[in-house]
C-alpha positions in Angstrom: 50.5 -10.1 10.5 47.6 -12.6 11.7 48.8 -15.5 13.8 49.2 -18.9 12.0 46.4 -21.3 12.1 46.8 -24.0 14.9 48.2 -27.4 13.5 45.7 -30.2 13.7 48.2 -32.8 14.8 49.8 -33.6 18.0 47.4 -31.4 19.9 48.4 -30.7 23.5 46.1 -31.6 26.4 47.3 -28.9 28.9 44.4 -26.4 29.6 46.6 -23.4 29.0 47.7 -24.4 25.6 44.3 -25.6 24.5 43.3 -21.9 25.6 46.0 -20.5 23.4 45.1 -22.5 20.3 41.4 -21.7 20.6 42.4 -18.0 20.8 44.6 -18.3 17.8 42.0 -20.0 15.9 39.3 -17.3 16.8 42.0 -14.6 15.4 42.9 -16.5 12.3 41.9 -15.0 9.0 43.7 -17.3 6.7 41.5 -20.3 6.8 38.3 -20.8 4.7 35.1 -21.8 6.4 35.4 -25.5 5.8 39.1 -25.6 7.1 38.1 -23.5 10.1 35.4 -25.8 11.1 37.7 -28.9 10.6 40.2 -27.6 12.9 37.6 -26.6 15.5 36.1 -30.1 15.5 39.7 -31.5 16.0 40.0 -29.1 19.0 36.7 -30.2 20.3 37.6 -33.9 19.9 40.9 -33.5 21.9 39.2 -31.3 24.7 36.5 -34.2 25.0 39.1 -37.1 25.0 41.3 -35.2 27.6 38.5 -34.7 29.9 38.9 -30.9 29.9 35.5 -30.3 28.2 32.9 -29.1 30.9 35.6 -29.3 33.5 34.5 -27.1 36.7 38.2 -26.0 36.9 38.2 -24.8 33.2 34.9 -23.5 32.2 36.3 -20.9 29.9 37.4 -23.7 27.3 33.8 -24.7 26.7 32.7 -21.2 26.5 35.3 -20.4 23.9 34.4 -23.4 22.0 30.6 -22.4 22.1 31.7 -19.0 20.7 33.8 -20.5 17.9 30.9 -22.5 16.9 28.7 -19.7 16.6 31.3 -17.9 14.6 31.4 -20.8 12.1 27.5 -20.8 12.0 27.6 -24.4 13.3 24.8 -23.4 15.9 23.5 -27.1 16.6 27.1 -28.2 17.8 27.1 -25.0 20.1 23.7 -25.8 21.3 24.6 -29.1 22.2 27.6 -27.9 24.3 25.3 -25.4 26.0 22.6 -27.9 27.0 25.6 -30.0 28.8 26.6 -26.9 30.7 24.1 -24.0 30.7 25.5 -20.7 31.7 24.5 -17.0 31.2 27.7 -16.2 29.3 27.2 -19.0 26.8 23.5 -18.4 26.6 24.3 -14.8 25.6 26.5 -16.0 22.6 23.8 -18.5 21.5 21.0 -15.9 21.8 22.8 -13.4 19.7 23.9 -16.0 17.1 20.3 -17.5 16.6 18.8 -14.0 16.5 21.2 -13.0 13.7 20.1 -16.3 12.0 16.4 -15.3 12.4 15.7 -18.0 14.5 14.0 -16.0 17.3 12.1 -18.9 19.3 15.6 -20.9 19.6 17.2 -17.8 20.9 14.6 -17.2 23.5 14.9 -20.9 24.5 18.5 -20.4 25.8 17.5 -17.3 27.8 14.7 -19.5 29.3 17.1 -22.3 30.1 19.1 -20.4 32.4 17.6 -20.1 35.9 16.3 -16.5 36.7 18.6 -16.1 39.6 21.7 -16.8 37.3 20.5 -14.3 34.5 22.9 -11.3 34.1 22.1 -7.9 32.5 24.2 -8.9 29.3 21.9 -11.8 28.8 18.8 -9.6 29.1 20.3 -7.3 26.8 20.8 -9.8 24.2 17.3 -11.1 24.3 15.9 -7.5 24.1 18.0 -7.0 21.0 16.8 -10.3 19.6 13.1 -9.2 20.0 14.1 -5.8 18.5 15.8 -7.4 15.4 12.4 -9.4 15.0 10.2 -6.4 15.4 8.7 -7.9 18.5 8.4 -4.6 20.5 6.1 -5.8 23.3 7.9 -8.9 24.0 11.2 -6.9 24.1 9.8 -4.3 26.5 8.4 -7.3 28.8 12.0 -8.7 29.1 13.3 -5.2 30.0 10.6 -4.9 32.8 11.7 -8.4 34.1 15.3 -7.1 34.4 14.0 -4.1 36.4 12.1 -6.4 38.4 14.9 -8.8 39.3 16.0 -6.3 42.1 19.6 -7.2 42.0 20.2 -6.2 38.3 20.4 -2.6 36.9 20.1 -1.6 33.2 23.2 -0.3 31.6 23.7 1.7 28.5 23.2 -1.3 26.1 19.9 -2.3 28.1 18.3 1.1 27.0 19.8 1.1 23.4 18.2 -2.4 23.0 14.9 -1.2 24.6 14.7 1.8 22.5 15.4 -0.2 19.3 12.6 -2.6 20.2 10.2 0.3 21.1 10.8 1.8 17.5 8.7 -1.0 16.3 5.5 -0.6 18.4 2.5 -0.2 16.0 0.9 2.8 18.0 4.1 4.5 18.7 3.3 8.2 19.9 5.2 11.2 21.2 4.1 10.2 24.8 5.8 6.8 24.4 9.0 8.3 23.2 8.7 10.7 26.1 8.2 8.2 28.7 11.3 6.2 27.5 13.3 9.3 27.2 12.5 10.0 30.9 13.7 6.7 32.0 16.8 7.1 30.3 17.5 10.3 31.9 16.6 9.1 35.4 18.9 6.1 34.9 21.8 8.4 33.9 22.5 7.0 30.6 21.4 10.0 28.4 24.9 10.8 27.5 25.9 7.6 26.2 26.4 7.7 22.3 24.6 4.4 21.4 21.6 5.3 23.6 21.3 8.9 22.1 21.4 7.4 18.6 18.6 4.9 19.6 16.6 7.9 21.0 16.8 9.8 17.7 15.9 6.7 15.8 12.8 6.3 18.2 11.7 9.7 17.7 12.1 9.7 13.8 10.2 6.6 13.6 7.2 8.5 15.2 4.9 9.8 12.7 3.8 12.9 14.9 5.3 16.3 13.4 6.6 17.3 16.9 8.7 14.0 17.2 11.3 15.7 14.8 11.6 18.4 17.2 12.6 16.3 20.0 15.0 14.2 17.8 16.7 17.6 17.0 17.0 18.6 20.7 18.5 15.2 21.5 21.2 15.8 18.4 21.7 19.2 19.6 22.3 18.2 23.3 24.7 15.2 22.4 28.4 15.5 23.6 29.7 13.4 20.8 28.1 12.3 17.4 29.1 9.7 15.0 28.0 8.7 11.5 25.1 6.8 12.9 23.8 9.9 14.4 24.0 11.9 11.3 22.6 8.9 9.1 19.7 8.4 11.4 18.7 11.9 11.2 18.9 12.2 7.4 17.3 8.8 6.8 14.5 9.8 9.3 13.7 13.1 7.3 13.8 11.3 4.0 11.3 8.8 5.3 9.0 11.6 6.1 9.4 13.1 2.7 11.3 16.1 3.9 14.3 16.1 1.8 15.1 19.8 2.4 15.4 19.1 6.2 17.5 16.1 5.6 19.8 18.3 3.5 20.0 20.9 6.2 21.1 18.2 8.8 23.7 16.8 6.1 25.3 20.2 5.7 26.2 20.2 9.5 28.2 17.1 9.3 31.6 17.5 10.5 33.8 14.8 8.6 33.7 12.6 5.5 31.1 10.0 6.6 30.5 8.1 3.5 27.4 6.5 4.9 25.8 9.9 5.4 26.6 10.9 1.9 25.2 7.9 0.6 22.0 8.3 2.7 21.5 11.8 1.3 22.0 10.6 -2.4 19.7 7.8 -1.8 17.1 10.2 -0.4 17.1 12.4 -3.3 16.9 9.3 -5.8 13.9 8.0 -3.7 12.4 11.5 -4.0 12.9 11.6 -7.8 15.3 14.7 -7.4 17.8 13.3 -10.0 19.7 16.6 -10.5 20.3 17.2 -6.7 21.5 13.6 -6.5 24.1 13.9 -9.2 25.1 17.4 -7.7 25.9 15.7 -4.5 27.6 12.8 -6.1 29.9 15.2 -8.0 30.7 17.1 -4.7 31.4 13.7 -3.0 33.8 12.8 -5.7 35.6 16.2 -5.5 35.8 16.1 -1.8 37.4 12.6 -1.9 34.9 10.8 0.2 35.2 7.0 -0.2 32.9 5.8 -2.9 31.2 2.2 -2.3 28.8 -0.1 -3.8 25.8 2.0 -1.9 27.0 5.2 -3.9 27.1 3.6 -7.2 24.0 1.7 -6.9 22.0 4.9 -5.9 23.5 6.9 -8.8 22.9 4.1 -11.5 19.3 3.8 -10.2 18.8 7.5 -10.6 20.2 7.3 -14.2 17.8 4.3 -15.1 14.8 5.9 -13.5 15.5 9.3 -15.2 16.3 7.8 -18.6 19.6 9.4 -18.4 21.4 6.4 -20.2 24.6 8.2 -21.5 25.4 9.6 -18.1 24.7 6.0 -16.5 27.4 4.5 -19.1 29.9 7.2 -17.8 29.2 6.2 -14.2 29.9 2.8 -15.5 33.1 3.7 -16.7 34.0 5.6 -13.4 33.3 2.3 -11.7 35.7 0.5 -13.7 38.4 3.0 -13.4 38.0 3.6 -9.6 37.0 0.1 -8.2 37.8 -2.4 -10.7 38.0 -5.2 -8.2 34.9 -5.0 -6.0 34.6 -8.2 -3.7 31.6 -10.4 -4.9 29.3 -9.1 -2.0 29.9 -5.3 -3.1 29.9 -6.1 -6.9 26.4 -7.8 -6.7 24.2 -4.8 -6.0 26.2 -2.8 -8.5 25.8 -5.3 -11.4 22.2 -5.5 -10.6 21.8 -1.8 -11.1 23.8 -2.0 -14.2 21.4 -4.7 -15.7 18.4 -2.3 -14.8 20.2 0.7 -16.4 21.0 -1.0 -19.7 17.6 -2.8 -19.9 15.7 0.4 -19.4 18.0 2.2 -21.8 16.9 -0.2 -24.5 20.2 -2.1 -24.5 19.1 -5.5 -23.3 21.8 -7.4 -25.2 24.6 -5.3 -23.1 22.3 -5.9 -20.0 22.6 -9.7 -20.7 26.3 -9.3 -21.1 26.8 -7.8 -17.8 24.5 -10.4 -16.1 26.4 -13.2 -17.8 29.7 -11.7 -16.5 28.5 -11.6 -12.9 30.6 -14.0 -10.6 27.8 -14.2 -8.1 24.0 -13.8 -8.7 20.9 -13.6 -6.2 17.3 -13.8 -7.0 17.4 -10.0 -7.6 19.8 -10.5 -10.5 17.6 -13.2 -12.1 14.4 -11.0 -11.7 16.1 -7.9 -13.1 17.2 -9.5 -16.4 13.8 -11.3 -16.4 12.0 -7.8 -16.2 14.5 -6.4 -18.7 13.4 -9.0 -21.3 9.7 -8.5 -20.6 9.9 -4.7 -20.7 11.8 -5.1 -23.9 9.2 -7.4 -25.5 11.5 -10.2 -25.7 9.1 -12.7 -24.2 10.6 -15.8 -25.6 14.0 -14.8 -23.9 12.0 -14.1 -20.7 10.6 -17.6 -20.7 14.1 -19.0 -21.1 15.5 -17.0 -18.3 12.4 -18.0 -16.1 12.8 -21.5 -16.7 16.6 -21.5 -16.0 16.1 -19.9 -12.6 16.8 -22.3 -9.9 15.1 -20.3 -7.3 11.9 -18.2 -8.0 10.5 -15.9 -5.5 7.1 -14.0 -5.7 8.5 -11.2 -8.0 9.6 -13.7 -10.4 6.3 -15.4 -10.9 4.4 -12.0 -10.9 6.9 -10.5 -13.5 6.3 -13.7 -15.8 2.6 -13.6 -15.4 2.4 -9.7 -16.0 4.7 -10.3 -19.0 2.5 -12.8 -20.7 -0.5 -10.4 -20.3 1.3 -7.4 -21.7 2.7 -9.7 -24.5 -0.6 -10.7 -25.7 -0.4 -14.2 -24.2 -3.1 -14.1 -21.6 -3.8 -17.9 -21.7 -0.3 -18.7 -21.1 -0.4 -16.1 -18.1 -3.4 -18.1 -16.5 -1.7 -21.4 -17.1 1.4 -20.2 -15.4 -0.7 -18.8 -12.6 -2.6 -22.0 -12.3 0.9 -23.9 -12.2 2.2 -21.4 -9.6 -0.5 -22.3 -7.2 0.0 -26.0 -7.9 3.5 -25.7 -7.0 2.3 -24.4 -3.6 3.8 -20.9 -4.2 1.4 -18.2 -2.6 0.6 -15.5 -5.2 1.0 -11.9 -3.9 -1.7 -9.3 -4.7 0.4 -8.1 -7.8 0.4 -11.6 -9.2 -3.4 -11.9 -8.6 -3.7 -8.6 -10.4 -1.8 -10.0 -13.4 -4.2 -13.0 -13.6 -7.2 -11.0 -13.3 -6.0 -8.8 -16.0 -5.5 -12.1 -18.2 -9.2 -12.8 -17.5 -10.1 -9.5 -18.7 -8.2 -9.8 -21.9 -9.8 -13.3 -22.6 -13.2 -12.2 -21.5 -13.1 -15.1 -19.0 -15.7 -13.6 -16.7 -16.4 -16.7 -14.6 -12.6 -17.3 -14.1 -12.2 -13.7 -13.0 -15.1 -14.0 -10.6 -13.3 -17.0 -8.9 -10.1 -15.0 -8.7 -12.1 -12.2 -7.1 -13.3 -14.7 -4.4 -9.8 -15.8 -3.7 -8.7 -12.1 -3.0 -11.6 -11.7 -0.5 -10.5 -15.0 1.3 -6.8 -13.9 1.5 -7.6 -10.5 2.5 -6.3 -8.7 -0.5 -9.4 -6.5 -1.1 -7.5 -3.5 0.4 -4.8 -3.9 -2.5 -5.1 -1.1 -5.1 -3.2 -3.1 -7.7 -5.9 -5.8 -7.3 -8.9 -3.7 -7.1 -7.9 -1.8 -10.1 -7.3 -4.9 -11.9 -11.0 -6.2 -11.0 -12.5 -2.9 -12.0 -10.7 -3.2 -15.6 -11.5 -6.9 -15.8 -15.3 -6.7 -15.0 -15.4 -3.8 -17.5 -13.6 -5.7 -20.3 -16.0 -8.6 -19.7 -19.0 -6.4 -20.2 -20.0 -6.3 -16.6 -19.8 -2.6 -15.8 -22.2 -2.8 -12.9 -19.9 -5.1 -11.1 -16.9 -2.8 -12.1 -18.6 0.1 -10.4 -19.4 -1.8 -7.3 -15.7 -2.9 -6.9 -14.9 0.9 -7.2 -17.4 1.9 -4.7 -16.3 -0.6 -1.9 -12.4 -0.2 -2.4 -11.1 1.1 0.9 -8.5 3.4 -0.8 -9.0 4.6 -4.4 -6.1 6.3 -6.2 -5.9 8.2 -9.6 -5.7 4.8 -11.3 -8.9 3.5 -9.9 -10.8 6.7 -10.9 -9.2 6.5 -14.5 -10.2 2.7 -14.6 -13.8 3.6 -13.8 -14.1 6.5 -16.1 -12.6 4.3 -18.9 -15.2 1.6 -18.0 -18.0 4.0 -18.4 -16.7 5.4 -21.5 -16.3 2.0 -23.1 -19.8 1.0 -22.3 -21.3 4.1 -24.0 -22.1 6.0 -20.6 -20.3 9.1 -21.6 -22.2 11.5 -19.6 -21.6 9.3 -16.5 -18.0 9.2 -17.4 -17.7 13.0 -17.3 -19.6 13.4 -14.2 -17.2 10.9 -12.6 -14.2 12.9 -13.8 -15.6 16.1 -12.4 -16.2 14.4 -8.9 -12.8 13.0 -8.9 -11.3 16.7 -9.4 -14.0 17.9 -6.8 -12.4 15.4 -4.2 -9.0 16.7 -4.6 -7.6 13.9 -6.9 -5.1 15.6 -9.3 -6.0 14.3 -12.9 -3.1 13.1 -15.1 -2.5 12.6 -18.8 -4.3 9.2 -18.5 -7.3 10.8 -16.8 -7.9 13.1 -19.7 -7.3 10.4 -22.4 -10.1 8.4 -20.8 -12.4 11.6 -20.7 -11.6 12.1 -24.4 -12.4 8.5 -25.3 -15.6 8.7 -23.4 -16.6 11.8 -25.4 -15.6 9.9 -28.6 -17.8 6.9 -27.9 -20.7 9.3 -26.9 -20.2 11.6 -29.7 -19.8 14.5 -27.3 -17.7 17.0 -29.5 -18.3 20.2 -27.7 -17.4 18.5 -24.3 -14.4 16.9 -25.9 -13.1 20.2 -26.9 -13.9 21.5 -23.4 -11.9 19.0 -21.6 -8.9 19.2 -24.2 -8.6 22.8 -23.5 -8.9 22.4 -19.8 -5.8 20.2 -19.8 -3.2 22.9 -20.1 -5.4 25.7 -18.6 -6.4 24.1 -15.5 -3.7 21.5 -14.8 -0.6 22.4 -16.8 -0.8 19.0 -18.7 0.5 19.5 -22.2 -1.6 17.4 -24.7 0.3 14.5 -26.4 -0.3 12.8 -29.7 -2.6 10.4 -28.1 -4.9 13.2 -27.0 -4.9 14.9 -30.3 -5.6 11.5 -32.0 -8.6 11.1 -29.6 -9.9 14.7 -30.5 -9.3 14.2 -34.2 -11.1 10.8 -34.2 -14.0 12.6 -32.4 -14.4 15.3 -35.1 -14.0 12.7 -37.9 -16.7 10.4 -36.6 -19.0 13.4 -35.7 -18.7 14.5 -39.6 -16.5 17.3 -38.8 -13.6 16.3 -40.9 -12.9 20.0 -41.9 -12.1 20.8 -38.3 -9.9 17.8 -37.9 -7.7 19.0 -40.9 -7.5 22.4 -39.4 -6.5 20.9 -36.1 -3.6 19.2 -37.7 -2.2 22.7 -38.6 -2.3 23.9 -35.0 -0.5 20.9 -33.4 3.1 21.8 -31.8 4.6 18.7 -33.6 4.3 16.7 -36.9 1.4 14.1 -37.3 2.3 10.8 -36.2 1.0 7.4 -37.6 -1.9 7.3 -35.1 -3.1 10.8 -36.1 -3.0 10.1 -39.9 -4.9 6.9 -39.1 -7.7 8.8 -37.2 -7.8 11.2 -40.2 -8.0 8.2 -42.7 -10.9 6.7 -40.7 -12.7 10.0 -40.5 -12.3 10.2 -44.3 -13.9 6.7 -44.6 -16.8 8.0 -42.5 -17.2 11.3 -44.4 -16.4 10.1 -47.9 -13.2 12.6 -48.2 -11.4 10.5 -50.6 -8.7 13.2 -51.6 -7.7 13.7 -47.9 -8.0 10.0 -47.1 -5.6 9.2 -50.0 -3.1 11.8 -48.7 -3.4 10.3 -45.3 -2.9 6.7 -46.5 0.2 8.0 -48.4 1.8 9.4 -45.2 0.9 6.1 -43.2 2.6 3.9 -46.2 5.7 5.9 -45.5 5.6 5.6 -41.8 4.2 2.0 -41.2 4.3 0.3 -44.5 3.3 -3.0 -43.1 0.3 -1.9 -41.0 -2.5 -3.7 -42.6 -5.2 -1.3 -41.3 -4.2 1.6 -43.6 -4.7 -0.7 -46.8 -8.0 -1.8 -45.4 -9.2 1.6 -44.6 -8.2 3.2 -47.8 -9.5 0.1 -49.9 -12.9 0.5 -48.0 -13.1 4.2 -48.6 -12.9 3.5 -52.4 -15.3 0.9 -52.2 -17.8 2.8 -50.4 -17.5 5.5 -53.2 -18.0 2.8 -55.8 -14.4 3.1 -57.1 -13.7 -0.6 -57.5 -10.8 -0.2 -59.7 -9.0 1.9 -57.1 -10.0 -0.6 -54.2 -8.7 -3.5 -56.2 -5.4 -1.5 -56.9 -5.0 -0.9 -53.1 -5.6 -4.5 -52.3 -3.0 -5.7 -55.1 -0.4 -3.2 -53.4 -1.0 -5.0 -50.1 -0.4 -8.3 -51.5 2.6 -7.3 -53.4 4.1 -5.7 -50.2 3.3 -9.1 -48.4 1.0 -7.3 -45.9 -1.4 -9.8 -44.4 -5.0 -8.7 -43.2 -5.6 -9.8 -39.4 -8.4 -12.5 -39.7 -11.5 -11.5 -37.8 -12.4 -14.0 -35.0 -14.7 -13.7 -31.9 -14.8 -15.8 -28.7 -17.3 -16.6 -25.9 -16.7 -18.2 -22.5 -19.3 -21.1 -22.0 -18.8 -23.7 -19.3 -15.5 -22.4 -18.0 -14.0 -22.7 -21.6 -13.3 -20.1 -24.1 -14.8 -21.0 -27.5 -13.3 -19.4 -30.6 -15.0 -18.6 -34.1 -13.6 -17.5 -37.3 -15.3 -15.9 -40.3 -17.1 -18.6 -42.3 -16.0 -21.2 -39.5 -16.9 -24.6 -40.7 -14.3 -26.5 -38.6 -16.0 -25.9 -35.2 -17.4 -29.1 -34.0 -20.9 -27.6 -33.4 -20.8 -25.3 -36.5 -23.8 -27.1 -38.3 -26.1 -26.5 -35.3 -25.1 -23.0 -35.0 -25.6 -22.2 -38.7 -29.1 -24.1 -38.5 -30.1 -22.1 -35.1 -29.1 -18.8 -36.9 -31.4 -19.5 -39.8 -34.2 -20.1 -37.5 -33.6 -16.8 -35.6 -32.9 -15.2 -39.0 -36.5 -15.8 -39.9 -37.9 -14.1 -36.8 -35.5 -11.3 -37.4 -37.0 -10.7 -41.1 -40.5 -10.5 -39.6 -39.4 -7.8 -37.3 -38.1 -5.9 -40.2 -34.3 -6.9 -40.6 -32.9 -6.5 -44.1 -29.1 -7.2 -44.6 -27.0 -4.2 -45.4 -25.0 -5.6 -48.3 -23.2 -2.0 -48.8 -20.9 -3.1 -45.9 -19.3 -6.1 -48.2 -16.8 -3.9 -50.1 -16.4 -6.3 -52.8 -17.9 -6.3 -56.4 -20.0 -9.4 -56.1 -23.8 -10.5 -56.4 -26.2 -9.5 -53.5 -26.9 -13.1 -52.5 -23.1 -13.6 -52.2 -22.7 -10.6 -50.0 -25.5 -12.0 -47.7 -23.8 -15.3 -47.4 -20.6 -13.5 -46.1 -22.5 -11.5 -43.8 -24.3 -14.5 -42.4 -21.0 -16.1 -41.5 -19.2 -13.4 -39.6 -17.6 -14.5 -36.5 -19.4 -12.5 -34.1 -22.8 -13.5 -35.3 -21.6 -17.3 -35.0 -20.3 -16.7 -31.6 -23.7 -15.0 -30.4 -25.4 -18.0 -32.0 -23.4 -20.4 -29.9 -24.0 -18.4 -26.7 -27.8 -18.4 -27.3 -27.7 -22.2 -27.9 -25.5 -23.2 -25.0 -26.0 -20.6 -22.1 -28.8 -21.1 -19.7 -32.0 -19.4 -20.6 -32.0 -15.6 -19.6 -28.2 -15.5 -19.2 -26.5 -12.5 -21.0 -24.6 -13.6 -24.0 -21.2 -11.8 -24.0 -18.9 -12.0 -27.0 -15.6 -10.6 -27.7 -14.1 -9.6 -31.1 -10.5 -8.7 -32.3 -11.8 -6.2 -35.1 -14.5 -3.6 -35.3 -18.0 -5.0 -35.6 -19.5 -4.3 -39.0 -22.9 -2.3 -39.4 -24.8 -5.2 -40.7 -23.9 -7.5 -37.6 -24.6 -4.5 -35.3 -28.0 -4.3 -36.9 -28.6 -8.0 -37.0 -27.6 -8.4 -33.3 -30.0 -5.6 -32.5 -32.9 -7.5 -34.2 -31.6 -10.8 -32.7 -31.9 -9.4 -29.0 -35.5 -8.6 -29.7 -36.3 -12.0 -31.5 -34.9 -14.0 -28.7 -35.7 -11.8 -25.6 -32.1 -11.8 -24.5 -29.3 -9.2 -23.7 -26.2 -9.6 -25.9 -23.0 -7.7 -25.2 -20.3 -7.5 -27.9 -16.8 -6.2 -27.1 -15.1 -5.0 -30.3 -11.7 -3.5 -30.7 -13.1 -0.1 -29.8 -15.9 -0.3 -27.4 -18.8 -2.1 -25.9 -22.2 -2.7 -27.4 -25.2 -3.7 -25.1 -28.0 -5.0 -27.1 -31.5 -5.2 -25.6 -34.9 -5.2 -26.9 -33.8 -4.2 -30.3 -31.5 -1.3 -29.2 -27.9 -0.8 -28.5 -26.3 1.2 -25.9 -24.1 3.1 -28.4 -27.2 4.6 -30.0 -25.9 3.7 -33.4 -23.0 6.0 -33.0 -19.7 4.0 -33.2 
């Protein structure tokens, strides 16, 4: 039974009795923190009024009082007592307490306050440990050298333990450094101390040189005794190096049920993606009756979430409830966070929210986890509610929300939030910048994107792959493929995502051959292509009409790299065949697929039929789509256009009526352009824009020049049964043409006009803008839903193939 807490009334003034009460208070476990501090202050006051505080005959009372204040985290009061009577013992307590609180400068100040002649080994050890905790290796080593230079002091086991812990944080740590420190340990005769051996192993395992593990192993084999820290350090060290097999070999040598070692090994498997091995070890752990704690369950739940093993994760949740129903809040917190992640990734966001709401304590990780869950579940409005409810937001919170807005199609909100974040003096990380840059790409806000590029350079984020990859994609989506290529060339470290982004950029802009050359160069440089790499290559072939090349790369996926083609790869290949007029081969390819055609594949077939006039197959593809995605407007529009192109107006009208009867609405066409740091939006037949009259007048003037150059409206693309002059009027008011006209009017002379459109550009607008580029002598870039078109001198980069 713990001793009862001291009474706060009728406190004695005798030194012995005060000392007893202070000891009893230190041993008390029944008082909460506020009661502990109140009793401590009462004892402090009585010592002060009785004259016993700082009394030369009773220094232990002041020292004990300082120690108790550090235990209660009332560091200012402890520091004030120390200033009145500085001594090495009190300084040691204060150094340790302030270092634990992350206040390194204050911790060092107490060491400096003690005259060098009065400093002892224990005080030096405390300061070296403080520097080690703060990863300040050089300063920690300097204090150890001052200990050696004192002449009267000798380092002990704890001195070398602290020194080795500090040295592990050296930036250029080498085997030679480790060997020198090891020799110092042996010369001092402390090589047999358990704490020193553990620190030596940790030092060697921190060194990246391959031979360092051999030296660590030698220390392990020569140790007279080992504890759980010894084994854990070896296991974690091998895991950090990516050598999970060596970690498992060490683990199997463990003699004893050290739960920390088991947890380290399971965590190592999870981090390495070896889910099966992690579960096998977890089962062994349960059968061996090794104690399961929050670290065990957190690792296993993370493995379930990452591997998509939702059912198994639920069973682990049930085991938690059975075995450990009453975790203390500090232990329950990481488990609950892992449960929220599990249910979010398993598509059970409502269950995740119930777990979150039931949590007795939450930290910023908890809030970020449920926030990410809503974002990943496409529940953006709920994510906004959670974000606004958060009392404290860290960098991750802002990053998740900015990225969530972008992926949810709300790029304007993403940029607004990013600007608000900076206005609140929150420094965005490189991932948040990547989200904001991606938003600029979606909006076509090139000037804003360039400004963010400048910020990245100023902040030193150009070494970040996430930011660099976002810049490549942003420039490509804004029509600046040369700038995208320049970013790719100057990136210090490119990964597979960088290569994929650059290949995709070249393909979208019609540089199909260059995209294929870049892919081949990537493979030649030893970068292993993934399924996304092949998707970008097939898309590049699609845009450039490279059918034979498309087949070559499609077949090389499995043959050369063991990548099984998915539905998206088949979709690209079928679309490539359809657009090349080889719809029969596309039909044959359907029969060889290892799975049933999906909606995207039938849509590619229908699109090919529209191009080739195959009404029978097109109607069949549309029937399949009506069953799979009855509310998708694209199916009705493609089928109606197929009938209209063949002159079957009755069938086209029937499809449009079916669309109305089912309540399916066609997405309205719109185009936008960035002028003067503002994005201006136009819709088809726009008359509400404040400068619409001026734009129409300008287009009429340019139209006269275009007709002199040979332009004739292609009224066949207006798939409605109406008079030719009515069709011409509709074509004249298409949104992309209005946006181009506005850009030519408002942008500086000679500046490239870049317009973005949410739908595919029609054939007449494509021809009209080609003539327009020649009539006005300007380069015009249009990004539609499928690709980029660079118009210059009456020609287009697509070569009229799109």
